C-alpha positions in Angstrom: 63.0 34.0 148.1 60.5 31.1 148.6 59.8 29.4 151.8 58.5 25.7 152.2 55.3 25.6 154.0 56.1 22.2 155.7 59.1 23.8 157.6 58.0 25.1 161.0 58.9 28.6 162.4 61.7 28.5 164.9 61.0 29.3 168.4 62.3 32.1 170.4 65.6 30.4 171.1 66.9 31.5 167.6 65.9 35.4 168.1 69.3 36.2 169.5 71.0 34.9 166.6 68.6 36.0 163.8 68.2 39.7 165.2 72.0 40.0 166.1 73.7 42.9 164.3 76.2 42.3 161.8 77.2 45.8 161.0 76.1 48.9 159.2 75.3 48.8 155.4 76.5 51.4 153.0 73.5 53.5 153.9 74.2 53.6 157.6 71.4 51.1 158.3 72.0 48.3 160.9 72.3 45.0 159.2 71.0 42.0 161.1 71.7 38.1 160.3 68.0 38.1 159.3 68.2 40.9 156.9 71.7 39.8 155.5 70.4 36.2 154.7 67.2 37.7 153.1 69.4 39.9 151.1 71.2 36.7 149.9 67.8 35.0 149.0 68.4 32.5 151.8 65.5 31.7 154.1 66.8 33.0 157.5 64.8 30.3 159.6 65.8 27.3 157.5 69.4 28.5 157.6 69.6 29.1 161.3 68.1 25.6 161.8 70.8 24.2 159.5 73.6 26.1 161.2 72.3 25.0 164.7 72.7 21.4 163.7 76.3 21.7 162.5 79.5 21.7 164.5 80.5 25.1 165.7 83.4 25.4 163.4 81.5 24.1 160.3 78.7 26.5 161.1 81.1 29.5 161.5 82.6 28.6 158.1 79.4 28.4 156.5 78.1 31.7 157.9 81.4 33.5 156.9 81.0 32.1 153.4 77.4 33.6 153.3 78.4 36.8 154.8 81.4 37.1 152.3 78.7 36.7 149.4 76.8 39.9 150.6 77.0 42.6 147.7 79.9 45.0 147.8 79.3 47.7 150.5 76.4 45.7 152.2 78.3 45.9 155.4 81.1 48.1 156.8 82.6 45.0 158.5 85.5 43.8 156.3 86.3 40.4 157.7 83.3 38.1 158.0 85.4 35.2 160.0 85.4 36.8 163.3 81.8 38.2 162.8 80.7 34.5 162.0 82.2 33.1 164.9 80.6 35.7 167.2 77.1 35.2 165.7 77.3 31.4 165.8 77.8 31.5 169.4 74.4 33.0 169.8 72.7 29.8 168.3 71.1 27.5 170.9 73.1 24.4 172.0 73.3 21.7 169.3 70.5 19.1 169.5 71.3 16.9 166.5 69.4 13.6 166.5 71.4 12.3 163.6 68.3 11.9 161.3 69.2 14.8 159.2 65.6 16.3 159.6 65.2 19.8 158.4 62.9 20.9 161.4 63.9 22.9 164.5 64.8 21.0 167.6 62.0 20.2 169.9 62.3 21.9 173.2 62.2 20.0 176.5 59.0 21.6 177.7 57.2 20.5 174.4 58.4 17.0 174.9 57.3 16.8 178.4 53.8 18.0 177.5 53.5 15.5 174.8 54.3 12.8 177.3 51.7 14.1 179.7 49.2 14.2 176.9 50.0 10.6 175.8 49.7 9.1 179.3 46.5 10.9 179.8 45.1 9.4 176.6 46.3 5.9 177.6 44.7 6.2 181.0 41.4 7.2 179.5 41.6 4.3 177.0 42.2 1.9 179.9 39.2 3.5 182.0 36.8 3.3 179.1 37.9 -0.4 178.4 37.3 -1.2 182.0 33.8 0.3 182.0 32.9 -1.8 178.8 34.2 -5.0 180.6 32.4 -4.3 183.8 29.2 -3.6 181.9 29.3 -6.7 179.9 29.7 -8.7 183.2 26.7 -7.1 184.9 23.4 -9.1 184.4 21.0 -7.2 182.0 18.1 -5.4 183.5 14.6 -5.0 182.0 12.8 -1.8 181.9 10.1 -3.1 184.3 12.6 -3.8 186.9 13.1 -7.6 186.6 16.5 -9.0 186.0 17.3 -11.6 183.1 17.2 -14.2 185.6 13.5 -13.4 186.5 12.4 -14.0 182.9 13.5 -17.6 182.8 10.5 -20.1 182.5 8.7 -20.5 185.7 7.4 -23.9 186.8 4.0 -25.1 185.6 1.1 -23.9 187.8 -0.1 -26.5 190.3 -2.8 -28.7 189.0 -6.2 -27.4 189.8 -5.2 -23.9 190.0 -7.7 -23.1 187.1 -5.1 -22.3 184.5 
């Protein structure tokens, strides 16, 4: 089983689905969705994200097909249809954006945090821009305390002043 590095891990909203029991295997061990998909050489996280984007009926059919493909004796549950329907109900509500992107849906809290950061950065850019404009409008000062207007040519000294 290979896993693409560009696909993000799903959040905890998929835990109920991935760790849900399917039944017992032939050795009496509890078989979860995660372990069943791994036995089929299917990435459990990618598959959960795909199933979450499908309509409920289509997702249940796909999962039932996958469960039916488990090796003989892999589970004591004979009919994968009702099991798949029960498991699909554990997926988070569908959040399909219609783009076909293979990433997990973005949660509302992540989205609102992104907006707060974006607004903060925009405000900071405005503040820095305002400081630059104000600085450019102020007269330049010399290090000896005289302003730029003090350095203009002064009138010639009166005659006879000795200069």
